[in-house]
C-alpha positions in Angstrom: 104.5 123.8 97.4 102.2 121.1 96.0 102.6 119.5 92.6 99.9 117.5 90.9 101.6 114.1 91.2 99.0 112.1 93.2 99.8 109.0 91.1 103.4 110.0 90.6 104.4 108.1 87.5 108.2 108.3 87.5 110.7 107.8 84.7 114.5 107.5 84.9 116.8 108.7 82.1 120.4 107.6 82.7 123.3 105.6 81.1 123.3 101.9 81.9 125.9 101.6 84.7 126.0 99.9 88.1 125.1 103.0 90.1 122.0 103.6 87.9 120.8 100.1 88.4 121.4 100.4 92.1 119.2 103.5 92.1 116.4 101.8 90.3 116.5 98.8 92.7 116.6 101.1 95.7 113.5 103.0 94.4 111.7 99.7 94.1 112.8 98.7 97.6 111.3 101.9 99.0 107.9 101.4 97.2 108.6 103.6 94.2 108.6 101.5 91.0 109.5 103.7 87.9 107.0 103.4 85.1 109.7 103.8 82.5 113.5 103.5 82.5 115.4 105.0 79.5 119.0 103.9 79.2 121.0 106.4 77.2 123.7 104.9 75.0 126.1 107.1 73.0 125.6 106.7 69.3 128.7 105.3 67.6 130.4 107.6 65.1 129.9 106.8 61.5 131.2 108.1 58.2 133.3 111.3 58.4 132.7 111.5 62.2 134.2 108.1 62.6 137.2 109.1 60.5 137.7 112.3 62.5 137.6 110.3 65.7 140.2 107.9 64.5 142.5 110.8 63.7 142.0 112.3 67.2 142.7 108.9 68.8 145.9 108.6 66.8 147.1 112.0 67.9 146.2 111.3 71.5 148.3 108.1 71.3 151.3 110.2 70.2 150.9 113.3 72.3 148.7 112.4 75.3 149.2 108.9 76.4 152.9 109.2 77.1 155.1 110.3 80.0 153.0 112.4 82.4 149.7 111.5 80.8 150.5 107.8 81.3 151.2 108.4 84.9 147.9 110.2 85.2 146.1 107.2 83.6 147.6 104.8 86.1 146.6 106.9 89.1 143.1 107.3 87.8 142.7 103.5 87.3 143.8 103.0 90.9 141.3 105.6 92.1 138.5 104.0 90.1 139.2 100.6 91.8 138.9 102.4 95.1 135.6 104.0 94.1 134.3 100.7 92.8 134.9 99.1 96.2 133.0 101.9 97.9 130.0 101.3 95.6 130.2 97.5 96.1 130.1 97.9 99.9 127.0 100.1 99.6 125.4 97.6 97.2 125.9 94.7 99.6 124.6 96.7 102.5 121.2 97.2 100.8 121.2 94.1 98.6 121.2 96.2 95.5 122.6 93.4 93.3 119.4 91.5 93.5 116.9 91.9 90.7 113.9 94.2 91.4 110.7 92.5 92.4 108.7 94.5 89.8 110.7 95.4 86.7 109.7 98.7 85.0 109.4 99.2 81.2 113.0 99.5 80.0 114.1 101.1 76.7 117.5 102.0 75.3 117.8 105.2 73.4 120.7 106.9 71.5 119.1 110.4 71.0 117.8 112.1 74.1 116.4 115.3 72.6 114.3 113.6 69.9 110.6 113.4 69.3 110.8 109.6 69.9 112.0 110.2 73.4 109.3 112.8 74.1 106.7 110.4 72.7 107.8 107.6 75.0 107.4 110.0 78.0 103.9 111.1 76.8 102.8 107.6 76.1 103.7 106.5 79.6 102.0 109.6 81.0 105.1 110.5 83.1 104.7 113.0 85.9 108.4 113.2 87.0 111.4 112.5 84.9 114.7 112.0 86.8 117.8 112.5 84.8 121.3 111.5 85.9 124.6 111.6 84.0 123.1 112.5 80.6 123.7 115.5 78.2 121.7 118.7 78.6 118.0 118.1 77.7 116.0 120.5 75.7 112.4 121.8 75.9 111.1 118.9 73.6 111.8 116.6 76.5 111.1 118.9 79.4 107.6 119.8 77.9 106.7 116.1 77.5 106.5 115.5 81.2 103.4 116.4 83.2 104.9 117.9 86.3 108.7 118.3 86.3 112.1 117.1 85.3 114.7 116.5 88.1 118.4 116.3 87.9 121.2 115.1 90.2 124.3 117.4 90.1 127.5 116.7 91.9 128.1 120.0 93.8 126.3 122.3 96.2 124.7 124.6 93.7 125.0 127.3 92.5 128.8 126.6 92.6 130.5 124.2 90.1 127.7 124.1 87.5 128.4 122.0 84.4 130.7 119.0 83.9 133.2 117.2 86.1 132.3 119.0 89.3 134.3 116.6 91.5 137.4 117.1 89.4 137.3 120.9 89.7 136.6 120.8 93.4 139.8 118.6 93.8 141.7 120.9 91.5 140.8 124.0 93.5 140.9 122.1 96.8 137.5 123.7 97.4 135.5 121.1 99.3 133.1 123.6 100.8 130.8 123.0 97.9 131.3 119.2 97.6 128.2 117.1 97.7 125.0 116.7 95.6 122.1 118.9 94.6 118.8 117.5 93.4 117.1 120.3 91.4 114.4 121.0 88.9 115.6 121.3 85.3 115.0 124.4 83.3 116.5 125.7 80.0 119.7 126.7 81.7 122.7 124.5 82.9 122.1 123.5 86.5 120.1 126.7 87.2 116.7 125.3 88.2 115.1 125.4 91.7 117.1 123.6 94.4 115.0 120.8 96.0 117.5 119.0 98.2 121.2 119.2 99.0 123.5 116.8 100.8 127.1 117.8 101.6 130.1 115.5 101.2 131.8 114.1 104.3 135.5 114.3 105.0 136.4 110.6 104.3 135.2 111.1 100.7 137.5 114.1 99.9 140.4 112.0 98.7 140.3 112.1 94.9 137.7 112.8 92.2 136.7 109.2 91.7 136.1 108.5 95.4 134.1 111.8 95.6 132.0 110.8 92.6 131.2 107.4 94.0 130.2 108.8 97.3 128.1 111.4 95.6 126.4 108.5 93.7 125.5 106.9 97.0 124.1 110.2 98.3 121.9 110.5 95.2 120.7 106.9 95.6 119.8 107.5 99.2 118.2 110.9 98.7 116.0 110.4 95.7 113.3 108.3 97.4 113.1 110.9 100.2 112.7 113.7 97.7 110.0 111.9 95.7 108.1 111.2 98.9 108.2 114.9 99.8 107.0 115.9 96.3 104.1 113.5 96.6 103.2 114.7 100.1 103.3 118.3 99.0 105.9 119.2 101.7 108.6 120.3 99.3 110.1 123.8 99.8 112.0 124.7 96.6 114.7 127.4 96.7 115.1 129.5 93.6 118.7 130.0 92.6 117.8 133.6 91.7 117.3 134.2 95.4 120.9 133.3 96.4 124.3 134.9 95.5 125.6 134.2 92.0 128.3 131.5 91.8 132.0 132.5 92.0 132.9 129.5 89.8 132.3 129.2 86.0 130.1 126.7 84.3 132.6 124.0 83.3 132.6 122.0 80.1 134.2 118.6 79.5 136.7 120.1 77.2 138.0 122.5 79.8 140.0 119.8 81.5 143.6 120.0 80.1 146.8 118.1 80.8 148.1 120.6 83.3 144.9 120.3 85.3 145.1 116.5 85.3 148.8 116.5 86.4 148.0 118.8 89.3 145.1 116.7 90.6 146.5 113.3 90.1 150.3 113.8 90.3 150.6 117.0 92.4 152.6 118.6 89.6 151.9 122.2 88.8 152.8 122.4 85.1 152.7 125.6 83.0 150.8 124.1 80.0 149.2 126.9 78.2 147.3 128.5 81.0 
């Protein structure tokens, strides 16, 4: 299949974080300099929302961050340090701490599905928008891109759509579907055409944070190859309608409860309202 991307003006939409900056530097190293980088920053709560958040934080301090939940927090912090070391080794291998030779246009946004975001994409005449680690985008953004929107998802789709895929794979001990999928974005949640998939390797199947870091590395390594295939017209998309329906649900962030956390991080099988 060939897309009209002979110039291939690429934009990146992602939170500002080390792995996102590594991705941008790796793209530049491989000869693909994004025309636009949009760093998404969560908007701070104000007014009633801020008051409501303070109440929730207070309740969490009483009911959540004690006993078992405190043990979970300590294990997660240890896991995150392990994951950070993995990313650091990768960054050193490819000199991804060095500034890019040619810096793209960089903007910070707080509202993704807003006309201002769509206008930025249209102004820069973007052919391909790559999103990573951001909320679901709506047609106002999808329609502002000339060719397609791509997403990186941390599972072998169609299984484990939605949020925190690595966590649920560890919870179910289902590593058959661990890895990454780069796919086109449509109006559904992780339902667009599959463009590239890379399975996780056994050393990464330790804990959710390690798996997430190794998936980030797979995404950084795979995106330049995918973009080159799109430009060359050699891409062979796979429609998710042509493969069996997933056996796992589409997970939401709020689906993770204390008994799930205790099982993954502490090996405790609590009966906590299941």
